[in-house]
C-alpha positions in Angstrom: -14.4 -9.6 -24.8 -15.2 -5.8 -25.1 -14.0 -2.9 -22.3 -17.3 -2.9 -20.6 -17.9 -6.6 -20.5 -14.4 -7.0 -19.1 -14.9 -4.2 -16.3 -18.2 -5.9 -15.4 -16.6 -9.3 -15.1 -14.1 -7.7 -12.9 -16.6 -5.8 -10.8 -18.7 -8.8 -10.4 -16.0 -11.4 -9.3 -16.0 -12.7 -5.8 -13.3 -10.6 -3.7 -11.3 -12.0 -0.9 -8.8 -9.8 0.9 -6.0 -11.9 2.4 -4.2 -9.4 4.2 -3.2 -9.3 7.8 -3.8 -6.2 9.7 -0.6 -3.9 9.9 -0.4 -2.2 13.3 1.9 -1.1 16.0 0.8 -4.4 17.7 1.6 -6.6 14.9 4.4 -8.8 15.9 7.5 -8.5 13.5 9.5 -11.5 12.7 11.6 -12.4 15.8 14.3 -10.1 16.2 13.1 -7.8 13.6 11.6 -4.1 14.0 8.0 -3.4 15.1 6.2 -0.6 13.4 6.4 2.5 15.1 4.4 5.4 14.1 4.4 8.8 15.4 2.7 12.4 14.3 5.3 14.9 13.6 2.7 17.5 12.7 -1.0 18.1 13.3 -3.8 20.1 11.5 -3.2 22.9 13.8 0.7 23.1 13.3 0.7 24.9 10.1 1.6 28.6 9.5 1.1 31.0 6.9 -2.7 31.3 6.7 -4.3 27.8 6.2 -5.0 24.5 8.1 -2.2 22.1 8.1 -2.1 18.4 8.0 -1.8 15.3 10.2 1.7 13.9 9.1 3.4 10.7 10.4 6.6 9.2 10.1 6.8 5.5 10.1 9.8 3.4 11.4 9.6 -0.3 10.4 10.9 -3.7 9.0 9.1 -5.0 6.3 8.2 -8.4 7.9 5.4 -6.6 9.9 2.1 -7.5 8.4 1.7 -9.3 5.1 4.8 -9.1 2.9 6.5 -10.5 -0.1 10.0 -11.8 0.4 12.1 -10.7 -2.4 15.1 -12.4 -4.3 17.4 -10.1 -2.7 16.4 -11.3 0.7 18.8 -14.2 0.2 20.7 -13.5 -2.7 22.0 -10.1 -3.0 22.3 -10.5 -6.9 18.7 -11.0 -7.3 15.9 -8.7 -8.9 15.1 -5.6 -6.8 11.3 -5.8 -5.6 10.6 -2.8 -8.1 12.0 -5.0 -11.1 9.6 -8.0 -10.3 6.6 -7.6 -12.9 3.2 -7.9 -11.6 2.6 -10.5 -13.9 5.1 -12.7 -12.0 3.1 -12.0 -8.8 -0.4 -12.3 -10.3 -2.3 -15.3 -11.6 -4.1 -18.5 -11.4 -3.5 -20.3 -8.0 -4.7 -22.6 -5.6 -5.3 -22.3 -1.5 -4.7 -25.7 -0.1 -6.1 -26.2 3.4 -3.7 -28.5 5.5 -4.9 -27.4 8.9 -6.4 -30.9 10.0 -3.4 -32.3 9.1 -0.4 -30.4 10.7 0.2 -29.3 14.2 3.2 -27.7 16.3 6.6 -28.0 14.3 5.3 -30.7 11.8 6.3 -31.0 8.2 3.8 -30.9 5.3 4.9 -32.5 1.9 4.0 -31.9 -1.9 2.1 -35.4 -1.5 -0.1 -33.8 1.2 -0.8 -30.8 -0.9 -1.7 -33.0 -4.0 -3.8 -35.2 -2.4 -6.2 -32.4 -1.9 -5.8 -29.9 -4.8 -4.4 -30.2 -8.2 -1.5 -27.8 -8.5 -0.7 -26.8 -11.9 2.6 -25.6 -13.6 3.0 -21.7 -12.9 0.5 -21.6 -10.2 0.6 -19.5 -7.3 0.4 -21.6 -4.2 -1.0 -20.6 -0.9 -0.9 -23.0 1.9 -3.6 -22.7 4.8 -1.5 -24.3 7.7 -4.3 -23.1 9.9 -1.8 -21.1 12.2 -3.4 -17.8 10.9 -5.6 -18.5 14.0 -2.7 -17.1 15.9 -2.3 -14.0 14.1 -2.6 -10.9 16.5 -5.9 -9.7 14.7 -7.6 -13.1 15.1 -9.6 -14.2 18.3 -7.7 -15.8 21.4 -7.0 -19.3 21.2 -8.1 -20.8 24.5 -6.3 -23.8 26.1 -6.4 -25.3 29.7 -3.1 -26.4 29.6 -1.4 -23.1 28.4 -0.3 -20.7 30.9 -3.4 -18.2 31.8 -5.5 -20.6 29.9 -4.7 -18.9 26.4 -2.0 -19.5 24.1 0.5 -17.2 23.1 -0.5 -16.2 19.7 2.7 -14.9 18.8 4.6 -18.0 19.4 2.3 -19.9 17.5 2.2 -17.7 14.5 5.9 -17.3 14.4 7.9 -20.0 16.2 5.8 -23.3 16.5 4.3 -23.3 12.8 4.6 -26.1 10.4 6.9 -25.9 7.4 8.1 -27.8 4.4 9.8 -31.2 4.1 13.3 -31.6 2.6 11.9 -32.1 -1.3 9.0 -29.4 -1.2 11.3 -26.7 -2.6 12.6 -28.8 -5.6 9.1 -30.0 -6.2 7.9 -26.1 -6.4 10.7 -25.4 -8.6 9.6 -28.6 -11.0 5.8 -27.1 -11.1 7.6 -23.7 -11.8 5.5 -22.0 -9.1 5.4 -18.3 -9.5 4.9 -17.7 -5.4 4.7 -19.8 -2.4 2.7 -18.3 0.2 1.6 -19.1 3.9 -0.6 -18.1 6.7 2.1 -18.0 9.1 5.3 -16.2 10.0 7.6 -17.9 7.2 7.3 -20.0 4.4 10.7 -21.9 5.8 10.2 -24.2 8.8 11.0 -21.9 11.7 13.8 -24.5 12.9 15.7 -23.9 9.5 15.9 -20.2 10.5 17.7 -18.5 13.4 14.6 -19.3 15.4 16.3 -22.4 16.2 19.0 -20.7 18.2 16.7 -17.8 19.6 14.4 -20.3 21.0 16.4 -23.4 21.9 13.6 -24.9 24.1 11.4 -25.2 21.0 14.1 -26.6 18.7 14.4 -29.2 21.3 10.5 -29.9 21.2 10.6 -29.8 17.3 13.7 -32.2 17.0 12.3 -34.8 19.3 9.1 -34.5 17.1 11.1 -35.0 14.0 13.0 -38.1 15.4 9.9 -39.8 16.5 8.0 -39.1 13.2 10.8 -39.5 11.0 13.9 -41.3 12.7 16.1 -38.5 12.0 17.8 -35.4 13.8 17.2 -32.1 12.2 20.7 -32.0 10.6 20.2 -35.4 9.0 16.9 -34.3 7.9 18.1 -31.0 6.6 21.8 -31.3 5.8 22.7 -27.5 6.1 25.0 -27.1 3.0 22.2 -28.4 0.7 19.6 -26.6 2.6 21.5 -23.3 2.1 22.3 -23.8 -1.4 18.6 -24.6 -2.2 17.2 -21.4 -0.3 19.8 -18.8 -0.7 21.0 -19.4 -4.2 18.8 -21.9 -6.2 15.4 -20.6 -5.3 16.2 -16.7 -5.7 18.0 -17.3 -8.9 15.0 -19.1 -10.3 13.0 -16.2 -9.3 10.7 -18.1 -6.9 9.5 -15.8 -4.3 7.6 -16.3 -1.1 4.3 -14.5 0.4 4.2 -14.4 4.2 1.7 -13.6 7.0 -1.4 -14.3 4.7 -4.5 -13.9 6.8 -7.6 -12.2 6.2 -10.5 -14.2 4.5 -8.1 -17.3 4.0 -10.5 -19.8 5.4 -13.1 -19.0 2.9 -11.0 -20.3 0.0 -10.1 -24.0 1.6 -8.8 -26.2 -1.3 -10.1 -23.7 -3.8 -8.6 -22.2 -7.1 -8.6 -18.5 -7.5 -7.0 -15.6 -9.6 -4.4 -14.4 -7.0 -2.7 -11.3 -6.8 0.4 -10.4 -4.8 0.6 -6.4 -4.8 3.9 -5.5 -3.2 5.1 -1.6 -2.5 7.7 -1.5 -5.6 10.9 -1.1 -3.2 14.3 -0.6 -5.2 16.6 -1.1 -2.1 14.9 -3.2 0.3 14.9 -7.2 0.2 11.2 -7.4 1.8 8.0 -5.3 0.9 4.6 -4.8 2.5 1.9 -6.2 0.2 -1.8 -6.3 -0.3 -2.7 -9.7 -1.1 -6.1 -10.8 -2.7 -8.2 -13.2 -4.3 -10.8 -13.2 -7.0 -13.1 -15.8 -8.3 -15.7 -16.1 -11.0 -18.7 -13.9 -10.5 -21.8 -16.5 -10.2 -23.1 -17.7 -13.5 -19.7 -17.3 -15.3 -17.7 -20.3 -16.5 -14.4 -20.5 -14.1 -12.3 -21.3 -17.1 -13.5 -18.3 -19.1 -12.8 -15.9 -16.0 -9.3 -17.2 -15.7 -9.0 -17.0 -19.6 -10.2 -13.1 -19.5 -7.8 -12.5 -16.5 -4.6 -14.1 -17.9 -5.3 -12.1 -21.2 -5.9 -8.8 -19.5 -3.4 -6.0 -19.4 -2.2 -4.6 -15.9 -1.1 -1.1 -16.2 1.1 -0.5 -13.3 0.8 2.9 -12.2 3.2 3.1 -9.3 6.5 4.6 -9.4 9.4 2.7 -7.7 9.7 3.4 -4.1 13.3 4.5 -3.4 15.6 6.5 -1.3 16.0 8.4 -4.1 12.0 9.2 -4.4 11.3 13.0 -3.7 9.1 13.3 -0.7 6.6 16.3 -0.3 8.7 19.4 0.3 8.9 19.5 4.2 8.4 15.9 4.8 11.0 13.4 5.8 12.5 11.2 2.9 12.9 7.5 3.0 16.2 6.1 4.7 17.0 2.5 4.7 19.4 0.7 7.2 20.5 -3.0 6.9 20.7 -4.6 10.3 21.7 -8.0 9.0 23.1 -9.8 5.8 23.4 -13.2 4.9 26.8 -13.8 5.5 26.7 -12.4 9.0 24.4 -15.1 10.7 25.4 -18.8 11.7 26.0 -20.7 8.7 24.1 -18.2 6.6 20.8 -19.2 7.9 19.8 -15.8 8.2 18.8 -13.2 5.4 19.4 -9.6 4.5 17.0 -7.6 6.5 16.7 -3.6 6.8 14.8 -1.2 8.8 13.3 1.9 6.8 12.4 5.4 8.1 10.1 7.6 6.1 7.2 10.1 6.3 4.3 8.7 4.3 4.0 11.5 1.5 6.4 10.2 -1.3 6.3 7.9 -3.9 2.9 6.7 -5.1 0.5 6.7 -2.1 -3.2 7.4 -0.9 -3.9 10.2 1.0 -6.0 9.0 3.6 -9.0 10.8 5.5 -7.3 11.4 8.7 -4.4 13.0 6.6 -6.5 16.2 7.0 -10.0 14.9 8.7 -8.9 13.6 12.2 -12.1 12.0 12.9 -11.8 10.0 9.6 -11.1 6.6 8.9 -7.2 5.1 9.1 -6.2 3.4 5.9 -6.5 0.1 7.3 -10.1 0.7 8.1 -11.2 1.0 4.7 -12.7 -2.1 3.1 -10.8 -3.2 0.2 -13.9 -3.0 -1.8 -13.9 0.7 -1.6 -10.1 0.7 -3.2 -11.1 -1.2 -6.3 -13.8 -0.8 -8.8 -14.9 0.6 -12.6 -13.4 3.8 -13.3 -11.5 6.1 -15.9 -8.4 7.4 -16.8 -8.9 11.1 -18.2 -5.8 12.2 -20.4 -5.9 16.0 -20.3 -2.2 16.2 -20.9 -2.8 18.3 -24.4 -5.0 20.5 -22.5 -2.8 21.9 -19.4 0.5 23.6 -18.8 2.7 25.2 -16.0 0.3 26.1 -13.0 -2.7 25.9 -15.4 -6.2 25.0 -14.0 -8.2 22.0 -15.5 -12.2 21.6 -14.9 -14.8 19.1 -14.6 -15.5 19.8 -18.1 -12.0 19.0 -19.6 -12.7 15.6 -18.0 -16.0 15.1 -19.4 -14.7 16.1 -22.8 -12.1 13.3 -23.1 -13.8 10.4 -21.1 -17.2 8.7 -20.6 -17.3 9.1 -16.7 -20.0 7.7 -14.7 -21.5 8.1 -11.1 -19.5 6.0 -8.6 -16.5 5.8 -10.9 -12.5 6.0 -9.7 -11.1 8.9 -11.5 -7.6 9.0 -12.6 -6.4 12.4 -13.9 -3.2 12.1 -16.3 -2.1 15.7 -16.8 1.1 14.5 -18.2 3.1 15.6 -15.0 4.6 11.9 -14.5 7.0 13.3 -17.4 8.9 15.3 -14.9 8.9 13.0 -12.3 12.2 11.4 -10.6 12.4 8.4 -12.9 12.0 10.5 -15.8 14.7 11.0 -18.5 13.0 14.6 -18.6 12.9 14.7 -14.8 12.3 18.2 -13.5 11.6 18.0 -9.9 10.8 21.6 -9.2 8.4 21.9 -12.1 6.8 18.3 -10.8 6.6 19.9 -7.3 5.5 23.3 -7.6 3.9 24.0 -11.0 1.7 21.1 -11.9 -1.9 21.8 -12.9 -4.6 21.9 -10.6 -8.5 21.7 -10.2 -10.8 24.6 -10.7 -12.9 25.8 -7.7 -16.1 24.0 -8.7 -14.4 20.6 -8.9 -14.6 19.1 -5.5 -18.4 19.9 -5.8 -18.6 18.3 -9.1 -16.7 15.1 -7.3 -19.3 15.1 -4.9 -22.5 15.4 -7.3 -20.6 12.5 -9.4 -20.2 10.4 -6.1 -16.4 9.8 -7.4 -15.1 6.8 -5.4 -11.6 8.1 -5.2 -9.3 10.2 -7.2 -5.6 9.7 -8.4 -3.1 12.2 -10.2 0.3 11.8 -11.9 1.3 14.8 -9.8 2.6 15.5 -6.2 -0.9 16.7 -5.1 -4.6 16.6 -6.1 -4.7 20.3 -5.2 -3.2 22.9 -7.3 0.1 23.9 -5.7 -1.1 27.4 -5.3 -3.8 26.3 -2.8 -1.1 25.0 -0.6 1.4 26.2 1.6 3.6 26.3 -1.8 2.0 29.7 -2.2 4.0 31.3 0.4 7.0 29.0 0.0 7.5 30.2 -3.7 6.2 33.6 -4.3 7.7 34.1 -7.7 6.1 31.1 -9.0 2.8 32.3 -7.3 3.2 35.6 -9.2 3.3 33.5 -12.4 0.4 31.5 -11.6 -1.8 34.4 -10.5 -1.1 36.3 -14.0 -1.8 33.1 -15.6 -5.1 32.6 -13.9 -6.3 36.5 -14.8 -5.5 35.5 -18.5 -7.4 32.3 -18.5 -10.3 33.4 -16.1 -10.3 36.9 -15.8 -9.7 36.7 -11.9 -6.9 36.7 -9.8 -6.4 34.0 -7.3 -8.0 35.4 -4.0 -10.8 36.1 -6.4 -11.3 32.7 -7.6 -10.1 30.9 -4.8 -11.0 32.6 -1.4 -8.8 31.1 1.3 -11.6 30.1 3.8 -13.2 28.0 1.2 -10.5 26.9 -1.2 -7.2 26.5 0.7 -6.4 22.5 0.0 -9.8 22.2 -1.3 -9.3 18.6 -2.7 -8.5 17.6 1.0 -10.5 19.7 3.2 -13.4 19.6 1.4 -13.7 16.0 0.1 -11.9 13.9 2.8 -15.0 14.4 5.4 -17.0 13.1 2.5 -15.0 9.9 2.1 -13.7 11.0 -1.2 -9.6 10.8 -0.7 -6.9 10.7 -3.5 -4.0 9.0 -4.6 -0.9 11.1 -5.6 2.4 10.5 -7.6 1.0 8.2 -10.0 3.1 7.3 -12.9 4.8 4.4 -15.0 2.4 3.2 -17.3 0.2 6.1 -16.9 2.4 7.7 -19.5 1.2 4.7 -22.3 -2.4 5.0 -20.7 -5.2 6.6 -23.2 -8.4 7.9 -22.2 -11.0 5.3 -21.4 -12.6 3.2 -18.9 -10.9 0.6 -16.8 -11.2 -1.4 -13.7 -8.8 0.2 -11.3 -7.7 -1.1 -8.0 -5.7 0.7 -5.1 -3.7 -1.8 -3.3 -2.6 -0.3 0.0 -1.1 -2.0 2.8 -3.7 -2.6 5.6 -2.3 0.0 8.1 -4.5 0.2 11.0 -3.4 3.5 12.4 -1.8 5.3 9.5 -3.3 8.5 8.1 -2.3 7.6 4.6 -0.4 4.7 3.1 1.8 3.4 0.1 0.4 0.8 -2.2 0.1 -0.7 -5.8 -1.8 1.2 -7.9 -3.3 -0.7 -11.2 -5.8 -0.3 -14.1 -6.9 -3.4 -15.6 -8.1 -3.7 -19.3 -9.1 -6.3 -21.7 -6.3 -8.0 -23.6 -6.1 -7.9 -27.4 
């Protein structure tokens, strides 16, 4: 399959977003930290001559919203999430619908699953228990017997949901499943977690139901020594991970196969990570097996740098900090897990600048449909054409790649070579001396109807069209001399402040052309050309910008 046919195949595929809305109102797993967002600056809070930005600090645990539970959640010696390859998190899978066969606290079995769908070796398995109906972003569930006539969705989603039978995890290992995902709070039965002791009345109800249906007490059905060995040692050592709080369009895929993609933020230190979860099916008129074969043969270029406490933030923003609030050894009989709270401003690591970052009336990240984050595009390698503080032009892009109207544009300046994870890291050069666009670049992006832009540098704007100009006057003098040599104009003549300050932000965000910053990793081996490109950002309802996974797909050899 050639490149254009492959891009068309992915573009025409049926796309389903399976991600829960992530908000300050999204309930975390019981006892964990809710998402907290506050503004530490606004657009009018800048100094030195130009408009500032809306900037937020987030404080959160990663069990808020759709997330991947990594190996280190249960086994401290497991792989960090950043080290789990996307090929281990993407692939063929099946979404089984058990919603008509399970109820509060009940158990589901491998036999129940295999009676409805074919589960193949190496699949990703997503279980639709029907309990996504209790997700906070879904309509109320009315029940005359419930207090107030409406069920407590938070209890339904997190405390009362069904869970796997004793033999389920061994079956999953025998099947060599990549990921097990669920449409509720936890892959484990809630009564095999600390919820058992947090909500004793619910445990009494769950155990009474278990005795009625299976004739055993909870500890007889799930011997704690064996259960701990399986979930805290055997599963993570076998690299089987969990995806939880899968909601969105899950009901459109009942008992169907799909190409499933779990796209987590690539955390280095943290045990669990926000994820965008999606599924794709073959376009109309295309053979399903041919579609899967093309996807299995495709190459995924991961353009996302690792997310770490070491990742440098934009210069005056707040870096990432991680505080572990619990460890597996610190809770009753090891039933708990490693858990942490994170704090950071958004503008560090690979992230998408959202409309609200500079345009207060724009959309928050979570308000943008997934379809606007994915599609055909190009990677334009201009690294041989730029150097410290230089200016790139639309013509440079057009000279190296066949860009079309409506494309996603990824600009490879070569500056990822100076990023924090590179052997040639040079943080000052990366932050302050990266190339930037010419004055006509934003107008050209509007004319080309660019979907969104990505850069392998700290900003899509030239640093001397930002506050960097004031913070680093010596570098500004060097950049100004270079501009005069290259274009015959000084900075204020070529970039009048009132029109071009933060040009790529202020002139494009109101037009819904946003950009991703700090791309890296596989971009270093990416050639100029056309790709299918995706930004898989957490569906953050109130966030002005957001982290995600940035991937370019091309056909396999």
